[in-house]
VOGU-3710 file (C-alpha; in Angstrom, 3 decimals, decimal comma):
1> mhtkstistl> -0,030/-0,245/-0,086  1,153/3,653/-0,693  -1,119/6,459/-0,284  0,138/10,414/-0,882  -1,354/12,401/2,073  -3,220/15,793/1,303  -2,168/19,237/3,142  -4,628/21,149/4,770  -4,168/24,751/6,563  -4,783/25,533/10,117
11> vldgreflvk> -5,091/28,895/11,897  -4,032/29,364/15,415  -3,807/32,536/17,412  -3,951/34,109/14,102  -0,959/32,164/12,535  -1,494/29,978/9,311  0,131/26,647/9,579  0,179/24,092/6,885  -0,614/20,496/8,058  0,493/17,380/6,044
21> rddlidpyla> -2,333/15,080/6,787  -0,383/11,615/7,308  -3,210/10,854/9,819  -5,712/10,166/7,177  -3,624/7,568/5,352  -5,055/4,580/7,094  -7,342/4,011/10,443  -4,682/2,200/12,273  -1,651/2,405/9,582  -1,244/6,060/9,675
31> gnkyrklytl> 1,115/8,967/10,633  4,750/8,422/11,296  4,124/4,711/12,196  2,994/4,107/8,408  6,165/5,641/7,294  8,198/4,028/9,761  6,825/0,677/8,673  6,850/1,280/4,914  9,757/-0,767/4,496  8,215/-3,841/6,248
41> lqtpsnrfdt> 4,782/-3,075/4,395  6,485/-3,431/0,971  8,335/-6,835/2,269  6,835/-9,875/0,959  4,234/-11,744/3,375  6,592/-14,979/2,997  9,693/-13,114/4,232  8,647/-13,240/7,809  6,277/-15,177/10,051  6,630/-13,381/13,425
51> iisyggtqsn> 7,273/-9,741/14,440  8,078/-9,079/18,196  7,837/-5,596/19,774  7,654/-4,145/23,039  6,554/-0,926/24,893  3,511/0,780/26,451  0,059/-0,568/25,939  -1,429/3,184/25,061  1,238/2,867/22,128  0,179/3,862/18,721
61> amlaisamcq> 3,301/1,912/17,168  1,687/-1,271/18,860  -1,723/-0,817/17,138  0,028/0,116/13,780  2,327/-2,903/13,907  -0,795/-5,269/14,685  -2,655/-3,652/11,959  0,177/-4,486/9,735  0,701/-7,930/10,988  -2,965/-8,895/10,280
71> kkgwkfiyyt> -2,805/-7,469/6,769  0,521/-9,785/5,938  -0,634/-12,766/7,957  2,343/-12,615/10,569  1,996/-13,335/14,173  2,602/-10,377/16,432  4,004/-10,521/20,000  4,206/-7,681/22,242  6,145/-7,589/25,607  5,121/-4,782/28,416
81> kpisqtqksq> 5,262/-4,435/31,940  2,212/-5,608/33,878  -0,907/-3,549/33,263  -3,957/-3,179/35,386  -7,082/-5,063/35,142  -9,171/-1,956/34,303  -7,374/-1,516/31,173  -7,435/-5,152/30,115  -11,328/-4,792/30,314  -11,534/-1,722/28,382
91> nfgnyfqack> -13,512/-2,109/25,235  -12,113/0,957/23,364  -8,245/2,442/22,923  -4,956/1,219/21,370  -4,718/-1,959/23,456  -8,223/-3,019/22,928  -8,183/-2,543/19,298  -4,588/-4,282/18,964  -5,683/-7,364/20,773  -8,720/-7,290/18,454
101> lgmkhieipy> -6,410/-7,328/15,357  -4,663/-10,506/16,796  -1,842/-9,252/19,057  -0,352/-11,719/21,583  0,326/-9,659/24,631  3,076/-10,975/26,930  3,298/-9,136/30,409  6,936/-9,384/32,096  7,431/-8,461/35,812  8,598/-5,082/36,710
111> deyknfinti> 11,873/-6,557/38,053  12,689/-8,566/34,899  11,562/-6,249/32,006  14,743/-4,276/31,461  17,151/-7,620/31,337  14,486/-9,281/29,307  14,359/-6,661/26,823  18,175/-6,583/26,633  18,314/-10,250/25,738  15,062/-10,339/23,512
121> rlnldertfi> 17,430/-10,776/20,376  19,205/-13,796/21,384  18,542/-16,978/19,760  16,222/-15,505/17,113  15,498/-17,491/13,850  15,726/-15,744/10,450  11,919/-15,480/9,893  11,263/-13,378/13,082  11,730/-9,598/12,982  12,156/-7,031/15,855
131> idqggavgea> 10,799/-3,669/15,820  12,273/-1,542/18,878  10,050/0,421/20,930  8,051/3,264/19,166  9,083/1,850/15,630  12,783/3,238/16,371  14,478/0,945/13,496  16,960/1,859/10,677  14,301/0,389/8,221  12,148/3,539/8,887
141> reglevlaqe> 14,375/5,666/6,637  13,049/4,515/3,528  9,605/5,469/4,615  10,444/8,733/5,575  12,332/9,474/2,473  9,033/8,735/0,563  7,605/11,381/2,768  10,507/13,810/1,935  9,849/13,236/-1,940  6,205/13,971/-1,420
151> ikeanletkv> 6,885/17,177/0,538  9,264/18,257/-2,078  6,884/17,380/-4,793  4,274/19,695/-2,978  6,503/22,577/-3,580  5,330/24,297/-0,434  5,882/28,135/0,072  7,695/27,547/3,281  10,775/25,310/4,032  10,062/24,795/7,492
161> latpsgtgtt> 8,712/21,493/8,941  7,734/20,241/12,518  7,050/16,948/14,027  7,207/16,094/17,599  9,474/13,351/18,731  9,410/10,120/20,942  12,666/8,365/19,787  13,297/11,250/17,380  13,374/8,621/14,412  10,859/10,461/12,143
171> alflalalpq> 12,489/14,033/12,826  16,082/12,465/12,189  15,395/10,751/8,945  13,090/13,801/7,518  15,954/16,469/8,197  18,424/14,010/6,603  16,222/13,531/3,624  15,609/17,147/3,088  18,824/19,179/3,957  17,392/22,202/2,316
181> ykvyttpcig> 14,434/22,472/4,935  14,589/23,634/8,628  13,150/20,778/10,848  11,698/21,579/14,392  10,990/18,805/16,993  10,498/18,693/20,580  10,955/15,947/23,277  7,834/14,420/24,416  9,678/11,496/26,428  12,496/12,536/28,662
191> dvsylkkqmq> 14,579/15,861/27,845  16,658/16,990/25,092  19,886/15,220/26,132  17,756/11,704/25,961  16,309/12,520/22,628  19,647/13,219/21,238  21,109/9,860/22,608  18,321/8,070/20,795  18,753/9,744/17,598  22,594/9,244/17,887
201> alcdipsnli> 22,051/5,621/18,166  20,856/5,659/14,623  23,099/8,057/13,049  24,518/11,780/13,486  22,107/14,637/13,915  22,167/17,132/11,029  22,601/20,962/11,742  19,206/21,627/9,958  17,294/19,740/12,776  16,420/22,081/15,577
211> ilqpkkkyhf> 15,543/20,581/18,929  13,198/22,964/20,702  12,829/22,450/24,573  9,458/22,995/26,443  9,384/25,905/28,623  7,920/23,371/30,959  8,963/19,542/31,901  6,193/17,384/31,140  5,871/13,551/32,151  4,716/11,578/29,139
221> akpykefyei> 1,326/10,326/29,002  0,174/12,215/31,955  -2,637/14,509/31,587  -2,181/18,423/31,852  -4,700/21,217/31,386  -2,814/22,909/28,685  -2,499/19,866/26,820  -6,567/19,424/26,809  -6,722/23,344/25,806  -4,455/23,171/22,850
231> ykktldagie> -6,071/19,912/21,756  -9,320/21,496/21,861  -8,123/24,777/20,291  -6,670/22,613/17,165  -9,826/20,469/17,103  -12,170/23,963/17,040  -9,946/25,090/14,143  -10,791/21,858/12,035  -7,942/19,190/12,624  -7,735/16,654/15,787
241> fdllyapsmw> -4,482/15,696/16,725  -3,094/13,102/19,255  -2,943/13,920/23,277  0,422/12,468/23,946  2,786/14,076/21,344  0,973/17,019/19,477  0,138/19,236/22,419  3,703/19,962/23,684  4,940/20,388/19,914  2,100/23,014/19,420
251> itlleqtdek> 2,596/24,663/22,447  6,249/25,097/21,871  5,725/26,239/18,368  3,323/28,821/19,308  5,776/30,054/21,927  9,277/29,727/20,239  8,731/30,035/16,473  7,240/32,716/14,139  7,862/31,231/10,889  5,016/29,694/8,475
261> vtyihsggvs> 5,590/25,933/9,415  4,356/22,939/7,749  3,194/20,414/10,800  3,509/16,650/9,872  0,513/15,136/11,642  2,100/11,953/12,950  -1,312/10,487/13,634  -2,020/8,553/16,838  -5,735/9,906/17,120  -6,909/6,244/17,849
271> gnpsmlsrye> -5,681/6,476/21,261  -7,584/9,635/22,152  -10,877/8,084/23,471  -8,848/6,365/26,490  -6,654/9,557/26,967  -10,157/11,586/27,045  -11,466/9,048/29,721  -8,487/9,830/31,718  -9,062/13,698/31,346  -12,494/13,290/32,391
281> r> -11,700/11,577/35,464
//
């Protein structure tokens, strides 16, 4: 599958932004997860029979990998730390949808988890492929080069892009593929030094990639009043964004930049119902 995403206009606080609508590519395989999994989506189904990954159970990557594996006929095993009975019984959200798509979920005790993940690659056979947490794999580069080509072909009036970062894979490979563009990102998990370390594990950080430090320290996946407010503001302006990554990026862009920016919509809105229920509580 390959679908070019469209570009919308969004007006916030009197500023006009362009939005690359990667969120509309597919209900589950959307946004930066579609780009990161692009190479695997092009891989013949008989190349692998099992995909393994690990991380959190609100993860958009988890849901996207589940959807990919269902399309490909691959078994998907996903490891996490123990989760609550409440989450297991919910009939909405990423975890529920991923299980419906056929994901086999295995919980690892807290005190064993880190060591288990460190040894996950031992004794793998050639028909099993591991995707690191958040889809942070070198294979993601090809999908982001396809995105870069779409951006070039769109001949945008601005050469400034923005996308939030978990592992930083999307921002890094996008900046490498588009050296003539400025790429803004902001760390949503950990701080700037943590983000740089994640990126440097893949390759050197190019000079056109600018990491903006949010003025306030946010803990990932924790509800914040200002996150809900910016979510509502963008929703009222006509586009829904995720509640985990996008709010910090939008707040930082409005506070620290003044150019016309093209925001790469990294998807992830499938996790919003479970996050909104937390905000309501």
